[in-house]
N, C-alpha and C positions, 0 to 999 in steps of 0.2 A: 504493499500500499504506499501512498505517498509519503515522503520524509516530511518530518516536522519543519516548521519554518527556521528553527534554530539551527537544525541540522543543515538546511538548506543554504545558510548563509556562512558556513564554514569556508575554509580556503578551498581552491578548486581541487586539489588533489583529494582532501578530504570528501568533497562532493562527488567526485569522480568514484572514489572507492564505494562510497553509499550507494551510487546509483548502479554500479556493476554487482554489488551485492543483492540490490532489490532485483535488477535485471535477471539474475539466475534464479531468484525465489519465482518470479512471475513466470518464468518459463517453465518451472516444474508445475505450478498452479495450472497453467494452461494445458499441459499434457492430462492432467486430472480431470479437468473439464472435459477435454476431448473425449476420455474414456467414458465419462459420465453421461455425455450427450449420446455417444454409441449406444449405450446400455439403456438409456431413456428412450431413445427412437425405437429401438426393438421392441421395449414395453409398450409403447403408443400404439406400433402396428399391430400387435399382439391383441391390445384391448379394443382396437379399432374391428378388427376381424370377428372378436367375441361378441360386440356390440351389434354388428351388423345381423350376427347369427341370432341374437337374443331378440332383436326387433322383428326378425322376419318370423321368428316362431311366435311372438305376441300377435302379430298381424293375422296369423294363420289362426289362432285361437279366437281372435276377434270376429273374424269371418264366420265362426260356427258358435256363437255365444249361446244358441239353445242348446247345444250337445256337450259343451266343454264345462266340466264341473268348476266352480266358482273358485275353490282353492288351487286348481292348475292355473286359472287366469291371474289370480292374486300372484302366484309364485311367478309367473312369467313376467308380469308388470313389475315386480319387486328386481327381478333379476336384470330387466333394462335400466331401471334407475340407478341400481348399485353399479352395473357396469358402467354406464354414462358419467356417473359421478367420479368414477375411478378415472375414466378417460379424460374428463375435463381438468382433474388434478394433475394427472400426469403430462397433459399437454402444457399447463401453466407451468409446471416444474422445467418443462422441455424450453419453453419461451424464456424463463429466467436463466436457464444455463447458456441459452445461445445469447442473451444479453449480457450475461457475465463475460462470455468468451469474448464478445466483440468490445466491450469496455477493457478487459485485460488486454487484449492485442493492442488497443490503442495507448494504454499506458506502457507496454512493453515497446512500442515505436517510440514513445515519448523518451523513455529511458535510454533506448538506444541513441536516440539524437543528442540527448544531454551528455550521454558517455562519449559519443564521437566528437561532440563539440569541445568538451573539456579536455579529451585526450590530446588535442592539437593546441592547448593553451599552455603558454609557458607558467611555470609553477610561481614564477615571481609576479605574475599578472594577478592583481586583486580583483576579486567580485565585488560590484558596486554595493554599497552597505545598504541593507533592507532590501534588496532585490532578490527575491526567493527564485531559486533555479526550477523547482516544482512549481508551477503556476497554480493559482486560485481555481482556475477553470477546471482542473482535474477533479477538485473536491466537490465544485458544484455539479458537474456532471454526475458523480457517483451519488450525489444526494437526490439528483433529479430521477436517476435511475432506480433508487432505493423506494421512492414515492410511486414511481409507475409500477414497480413490481409489486407493491403492496395493493395497489388498486387494481392492477391485473388478476391478482389472486382473489381480492373480493368479487370481482366481476365473474369469474370462474365458479366461485363458490356460492354466489348469490344469483344476480339476474340471468346468468347463462344457465346455470341449472334449472331456474324456476321456468324459463323460456322453453327449455327442452320439455319439461313436465306439461306445461300448458299446450304443446302440441300433440303429446299423446293424450291428454284428457279430450282434447277438442276431437281427435280421431275416435275415441270411444264413444263420445257424444254422438258423432255424426252417424255411427253403425246402430246405437241404441235406439235412435228415433224411429227406425223401422221395426224392432222388435219389443221394445220396451220403454214406451214414451214416459212414464213416470220415472223411472230410473234414470232416463235422458234429462229430465228437468232437473232432477236433483244432482247430475253431474254438472249440469250449466251452471246451476247456483254456485256449486264449489268452484268451478272455472272462473265465475265472476270474481269472487273473493279472492282467488290466486292472482287473477289479472291486476286487481287493485293493489295487492300486497306489492307484486313485483313493480308496479308503477311508482309507489312510494320508495322503494328501494333504489329505482333508476334516479329519481329526484334526489335522493340522499348523495348518490354519487355525484351528480351535476354540482350540487352545492359545495362538495368537499373541493371539487375540482377548480371552481372559480364562482364564489358566492356574487351575485350582481348587487347585493346590498352594499358590498364593500365599496363600489363605486358611486352607489346612489346616495347612502346615509352614513358611511363612515365605518371605523373599525369598531367602536364600541356596540352600536346597534348589531353589527354583524357578530360579534362575539356572543352576545346575548342569545341570537338566533342559533348560532352554532352549540353553544352550551346545552341549550333546550333540545335541540334536536339530538344531539350526541347522548345526554342522559337518556332521553326517551327511547333511542334505538338500540343503545348498548346495555342499558340496566345499570350503568355504574352512576352514582350519585356524583354529579358534576355541578358545582356552585360558581358563580362570578360575583364579585363584588367590586364595584367601581367608586372610586372616591375622585375628587378634584373637580374641574371644570371641563365637562365633556364639550370637545370641538373637533373639527376636521384638522387633519395633520397632511402633509405632503404625502402624496398617493404612494410613492415608493416606501416611506415610513409605516404607512398603515399596513401595506402589504405584508412588510417584515414582521410587524407585530403579530398579525393575524397566522401569517405561516409558522413562526416561532412557538405560539400558543399551541397551534394544531399539532406541531411535530412533538411538543413535549408532552401533550395530552395522550397522544398515540403511543408514546414510548411508555408513559405511566401504565397503560392498560395492556396493551399488546405484549410489552417486553417485561414490566414489573408486575403484572398481575394485580393492579389496584382495583379496589372496590369503591373508592372515593377521592375524588380531585377537588381542590379548592383552587381557584384563578382569582388574583386580587389585581386590579389594575388603578393605578394613580396616576391621573392627568395632571401634572404639576405645571407651574407657569413656564419653566424652563426644562423639565425633564419628564419624560414618560416612564414609571417604573412599574414593572410587571413581576408577578411571582406564581409559579404554578407548583404546588404542594401535592403529593399524593400518599397514600398509606399503602404502597407496594412493597415489593422485596428489596427494593434499594440495590446499590451497586458499588463495587469496588473500583473506584476510578483513579486510584493512586497508581504511580508508575509513568510509563512512558505514552506519549500522546497517541500512539498508533497501538495501543493496548485493545483487545477484543471488545470490552466494554465501551471504550471511547469510541470505536469505529462504529459498532451497531447502534450506538445512541445519536450518532452524527455530531459529536460535541464540537470537533474541530470546524467542521462547516459552520454550526450555529454560531460558533464564537467569531470566526471571520467574518460572517455576514453581518453580526451586529458590530463588530469594531470597525468595518468600512463605514458605518454611519455615526462614527463618533461614540459609539455606546459601549458596554461591556456586559458578560455574562458570567454567573457563578452558580455552581453546583453544590449543594449540601446534601450529602448522601453517605449512607452506610448499609451495608448489607444486613437486612432485616429490619430496618428503621425508616425505609421509605425515602424518597427524593424530594428536594426543594430547589427548584431552578428559578433563579432571579436574573431578571435583566433591566437594562435602562438605557435609554438614548435621549440625545437632546431633540427638541420639539422645534427648535429654531431652524 
């Protein structure tokens, strides 16, 4: 993974050695990913074939509803759902591996370019102070990919699976209308409820991607709506307290505040297993201060900047994003004690 800014500001020889070491690690990881992609592709192909067989069997049963025992029909329907769910999961895993492979290859190429450039630099030549050899764009790309992977997995596990079920239910209704109208009406009622539920899920994904309220009303009303929806959909008790004078901020600062809160809440629930999250926002005259505190499992963030916990939480990327706007972020966490993340930035 990318070196820390402190390591990137060392002498050319130190940066070259670090880049070469990381290049070797990346190449090993790429080989492992290639093997996993090969294995996952084979599993996807096998599941796709099994899904075709299960679907054909179900349709054959549906064409003979009057003679096929209800238990056999239920078993065939369950087999299709389980196979398709497994297939969606494996396809999502394959997409994630391919995305990781692409990003890792780009990072490998970057390391090669850095090593090649520094290999021809005279050791007496100094690197400009404060100029990181590992660009911030690498970490930004990684943060974007983590978010896309998370949304991709949610789409596979949520709306994609639900839409598949809707298609199967619709086909069952179509056949039942000719043999059992009453049961067909009951299936249609169930289908209508499933469509409404899926529609709400899709709306939730759209809001997570880019809430229109953020542009229209600002960050505080958007956070209120986000907290309300998150608490309702996840079952996690999520509270928001706002102090100070509410007002509009620069668009890029409002986006940064919202995305940081969103990422911290997701970390608290998905990685920390929190059941309660408290968000405090104070809009002062010259500073905006935000804290997100949860009752989750907490983390051990001591040690290197590229430690596993630091990486999966996206700590480096969040810190750099807030520091670019003249702010700072701090993490108060300990294993078994939950996490409190606090950040602030100037409003001017």
